[in-house]
N, C-alpha and C positions, 0 to 999 in steps of 0.2 A: 503495499501500498504507501502510498505518498506520505509526504511528511504530513500535508494539508488532513490525510484521514487520520493519520493518528490522532489530531485532535477531535475528531469525530469519537472516536474510542475512550477519552478521557472524560472525566467527571471534571466538571468545565476549572480550568486552571486559576492559578492563583493571580487576578488583574491586579495590580497592587500601582498607585500613582508613584510613579518612580521619577519623576521630571521638576522638582523642585529646585531651581536654581537662583542667581541672585541678576538684576537688572540693575546697572552699572555697579557701586557697592551692598546698596543696602535694600532695595525692594524686593518685595518676595516676590517667586514665581508662583509657579502652581503649588498647591500647599499640600506638602507632604500628609500622607495618611500612613496607619502603622503597617508594616510588614504582614500581619495577620489579616487584613482586609480583604475576604472573599466576593470575587464578582460571580454570581451563578445565575441560572433561571429565575430562586426563589426571588432575588435580589436586583433585578431590572429592570426596576420598577421608578425612582426617584431621580429627581433631579442630580442628585449626590448619586447613585449610581453610574448612572450613566457619564459622570466628567470624573469617576474612578476609573470608568472601563476606557474612557477617551486616553487617561494619563497612561494609562498602559499600552494603549497604539505608538507613543511616542518614546515611551519606554523601549520599544523593540528598537526604535529607531538608533537609542544608543550604544547597543548591542552590535550594528554593525560597521564598527568604521573599519573592520577587514575588510568591505567591500572598496572601499575608497583607497585602501590600500595597496590592498592584494593583488585587486581584480583592476584597477585602474589605474594606479601610478607605477607598480611595477612591469603592469603590463604594456606601460609606453615607453617614449624613451626619456623619461628624466630618470629612472631609477633602474638598478640592476644589480646583480649578485656575482660576482666571480666565481665563485662557487660553492655549492650546498654545503651548508652544516649541520648540524644536529638541530632537527625541529624546524628547518628550512628548504628543505627537498621540494614539497610543494609549491613554495614561493616561489624557487629556482627554476621549474617545467612551468610555470605561468611567465614568467619573464621571458625564457629562453622558447616559448612557444613550443616545448614539447611537453606539454598537461595531457593530462589522458579523462577519459571518463570518471575513472577512478580518484581521480585529486581530492583530496581531502578539504581544503579549499572550498572550494566548490561544490560539495556537497554540503558541508556545514552553514555556507551561506543562501541554497536553494532552500535549506529547511527553515534558516530564519527566516527569511522572505513571506514563503509558506504560514510561518507562525502570525506573523503581521498581518498578514490580509485576513486570515481567519480571526485575527482579533477586531478589526476593522467590520469584516462580515458580521459578526456574532453582535455589534453592537448596531448595524443596517438593519437586523432582522427585526429588533427588538422594540426600538424605540419609535417606531409611529404608533407603538399601542401602548404605549405609558402618559400617563398623565401628569405635564408642567409645562412652565413658562415654555412658548410655541415660540420664541427670539433665540432661547437659551435651547433650546430642539433643533430651530432648525441649523447652529452654529453646531452642535454636537455632532450632527449630520455631515455637516460641512466639512470640520475635520477629518473625522474618521473615512470620508471620499479621498480628501487631500492624500493623508496618509496611506491611503491603500491604492491610489494611482501615482503617488512618488516610489511607494515598494515592486509597484507591476513595471511602470515606468524603469526600473534600474534592473527588472530581472530581463524585460524586452531587448532593453540594451546589448546585455549579456550574451543572453540564448537564444533571443528570434521570439517568434511567434511562442508562446507559450500557455500551458491549460490554465486558465484564467476563473478560480470561482468568484462569482458576484455572490454570492451568498452562502449559509453552511449548510454543507450538503449530508444526505444521509450517505452510508455506507458505497452502495450502490449505485448510486448518481456520481459518488466521487470516483470510482472506478471506471464510470463512463465517460469523463471530463476529457478533451481532446483539444489540441492543438489548432487554436482559431486560422481565421485567414488573416492576413495584412492587413484587409480592411475589417474587419472584426475587432481585430488589437488595436485598430487605429480609433472604431468608435468604443472600445470600450474606455480607452484612455483619456481621449478629448471628452469624451461625453460626458465623463464624471467632473471635471474642469470646468467645462463650458454649462454643466447645471449650478454648479457654485455660483459661478462668475453670472450668470443671468438673473440665477433666483436670490442674488446680493445672501446667500447663507453664510458667510464668512464676516467683517468688519475687517475696516479700512487698519483697524489698532486696538490695541486692547488696554486697560488700566493698568498698571504697576504690578498688581498679581498674577496676571496673565501675560505678560510680557513674552512673546516667544512660541507662541499657539499661531498656527497655523494663519494667514491674514489673506483677505481679498488679493493682495499685491502679490504673495506667495502663489495664489493659484494661476495670479494670469501669467506669471514669471514663467513658470512649470509648464504649463500650456502653450508658452509662445515657444519652450523649446522642445516639448513632443510636436506643435507645428515643425519644427525645423527640422526635426529628425524625418519623419514621413512625406520631405519636401513641399510643404504648404507652404513656400516663404512672403506671399501675400497676405493670408491670416498671420503670420506670424507679425511683420511688418504693422498691418493693422494694428494690432493687439498691444503692440509694443510701444507703438506712436503713444500710445494713451498712456503708459506709466513713464513717460519722458519728462524730466521736472516733478515726478509724486517722489523721488527721493535723491539723495546727494552724492557725489562723491567727495569723500572727508579729505582736505588740502593735502594732507601727510597721511600715508595709507598706512604706516606704520600702527596711528593710532585707532586704522578701523580692527585691529589684532589684539589691541591693550585687554587687558583681563580687569581692567576698572574702565573699561567703556564697554560691555558687553552690549548687543542689540542698540548699537549706534542705526543712525540714520543712512547708512550704508547697506546695512545690512536688512535684508527682507526675509530670511528665514535660516533659523541655525538651532543643531540639534541642543540642545540644552545640559549641560553640567553645574554640579556643585559639590566641590572638595571638601564642604564641612560635614555630608551627612554621608553615611555609611553606606556605600551601595552607589552611591549618584554623584562621586567623581571617577578619574580613568587614570591610565597610566600614565606613563610618558610616551608620548605616542614621537615617535623618529627619533629617538635617544640615542647619546652615546653616552660611554663610561669617560671617555678623555675628550681634550680638543683636539686630538691626532686621529682619533679613530678615522677607519673609514667610514664615511658618509653613505656607501653607494649610490652617489650621483655619477648619473653618465656623461661622458665626454659635455653631448649637447646641453646638459645642464649647467654643469661646470663652467662652460664657457661662451652660455645665453647671453651674459649683460656686458659682454668684453666689448671694450672699444665705448662705452656708454658711461654716464655718469646718471643710471636710469635707477630711482629711488627706491626701487623692488629689490633690488641687490642686498639691501639691508638687511631685508626680514629674512633671509637664510642663512645669514648669523649666527653660529652657534654659542649661546655663553653658559657659564658656568651655574647651575643652582645654587644655592647658600646651603650650605649642611648635608647634602647627598652627592653621590660621585656618579651625577648627572647630568648632563650639558643638553639643553633642548635649542633648539631652533628659536628665533627671536618670533617667527609668525606664529608658534605655538608656545611659546614662554608662559610659567606661570610658575609662581615658587610651590612647593609638596607642603600641603597639611598637617602639621606635625600628628595630630590625632589620630584623622583616618590612613594617613600615607599617600593621597591622591592629589591629582592636579584636578582645574578646574575650566582650562577652556574649552569653550565650543567650539562643533565641528560646525563651519559654518558652510553651509549648503548654495545658499541664493544670495549675491551680493550686488547692487545695483550694475556696479562695474561690468557683472554678467547679463545684464537686462540691454545696456549701453552698446556693448560689442553682437550684441543677439540680431538689437536692433540693425547697427551695418549690417552684419551679414545677412539677414531678412531682406534691405533694401539691393545689397549688390546681387542676390540669387535672384531676383525680380526682375534686375536690369540694370547693369551697370551704367554708370554715369562717371564722364571723363571730367568735369568738373570739378574745379578747384573749391565750389562751394556748394558742392552735395551736400543732402543731409549724412549719406552714409559714411563718407569722410569726415564730415565735422563730427560724427560719433566717436566713429575710430581713434581721431583725435581727441576727444575729451578723456578717454581713457591711457591715453597715449603723453599728450600734453601732463598730465595730473602727476606722471614719474620723473616729472623735471625737465622730459625732453621736446626738442622743438618740433615742431607740426610734421606730418609726415606730408609729401609732396607731390601733387595728383602726379606726376610725370614718374614718381616712384613707383606709382600703381597703375600701368599703363593698359591694362586690358580686366576683365572680370576674374580671368583665372589668377593674376597675380594680385588683385584685391583680397582676394578669396585666400592666398596663402600669408596675404600682410595681417589678415585677420585671427589665424591660427597659429603664426608667430606673436603675435600681440598679446592671445588668450595664454599660450603659454608664460612668457614672461609675466603676465597677473595671475595667474592660476598655481602656479606648482605648489605639488602638495595638497591640493584639493581635490582632488579627484576628480578632475575633468579632463584633462590631457589627454587620455586615451579616446575616451567617446568624441570628444574633439576630433580629435584626427580622421574618427573612421566618419565622421557626418561631412566633415570638410574635404576629407578622398585624402590626406596626406599619411594613413597611416603605414601604409606599406613603404613610402619611400622612409619615412623615418626609421622603420625596425630596418633597413636596407642601409641607412646612413650608420645605424646602430651594430651593424655588422652581422644582423639576423635575415635570413632569406624566407618569405611568409609568403603563404598564397592568399588568395580571397577567402575562401571555407575557415581562416583562421581569425577573420574581425567575429567571430562570435565563437563562444566558448562549447566545449561538447555539454549536452546534458549528462548530469550525472548520471552512472551507471547504476546506483541504488537507483533513482527514478524508474527506469527503465524497468530495471527487474521487477520492482513489487506492483508496475502495470501490466506488466509482460503480456502486452499487444500494442504492437508496433505500426497497427492501425491507429491507434488512438495516441502513442506518445512516443515516437520515432527520434532517432540519434540524427543528428545536423550534420550534414555532410562532409565525408573527409575525417568524419573520428572512428 
């Protein structure tokens, strides 16, 4: 049976509110509940029940950092392993495009995503029959739909068209859940996000205690990336145009990642953490023991900012954390909590600079403009000049393809270690070339990962769940 099916057999899991954190230094985030709070059929009744259940959907996002590290950064031309070590064989195989369907990282993350979708579906199955404030009910539905769409989108980008449960299924129904068509997959993803937006299910912002929940802006930005991924640039351009000016690029990019400046005006959606509460912080991401250790960067990343005074280079500098044998990048820098021994930097998934660069991408894909005053070039230069660089001249991007390449390069400079590079390269058409420059020869089929063997064997029906070609 699939990982989703396993959940059908369980008495409903403990779904706890995992995501209290801080906005700025003092404001509370989602109210923390005791670890023994249980959300089951008997208590899917009240507003508080559903708030706990929605918080549990966010809590699942907290456990998915491996996706952005292993399946995004190490898959890309940003990070690499010279050789496998104890415990890194699966990472090495992903990095070298040698992974098989038995890869443990892929298996673990498929199951993780499956469980996240199950949590969202449980809410969406039950909430219409509950009686509480209609505005709050609409918000909770929107949040569950957003998290489900985000999770499904990550599965789609990794594995292609995957079986997607839209409700909690019986065992028999789950066994018959097959891979959808491209059109069905698009409708699943775009449909949820379009409904959130057209029905105003999510607010533009929250008061201090709820900062970090999905907003209408987060839904729009995610939908725009869905549109671009499914080659719908005009829809993306129209949507993104409505977002320009709604957020801001902070003058100093270092301030975007300051743990004392969380959820600032540039951040549209982030997975929140709070290091002062056991289980709500995280370990040291991308850490080194000594400043002289190998940081696993490729030549491409090591020389990405060469010959320029790009302010973004400072974010990749490693700093010693006081009191521990740990060095952290400035982009993820935090001190360790003495009590919990955790760190509390957030995993920022959507920034305004992403929106601006997607806008430039969408406009260029609709139609290339050779004008220095084009909206696409203005958007590209908004991000480029914020880094302290002189504006890009239209003569430097004399065609649609050259403009596309400039966007891809700008995105690599803007988002290293943020989980964008691999899927940016696939979407914009530079993945095979980037791998070749890193000394890796890959084929088109390797733009997708293999479906985990455990899932193939549990379903045991290749008419329903078949392996991706080439594996």
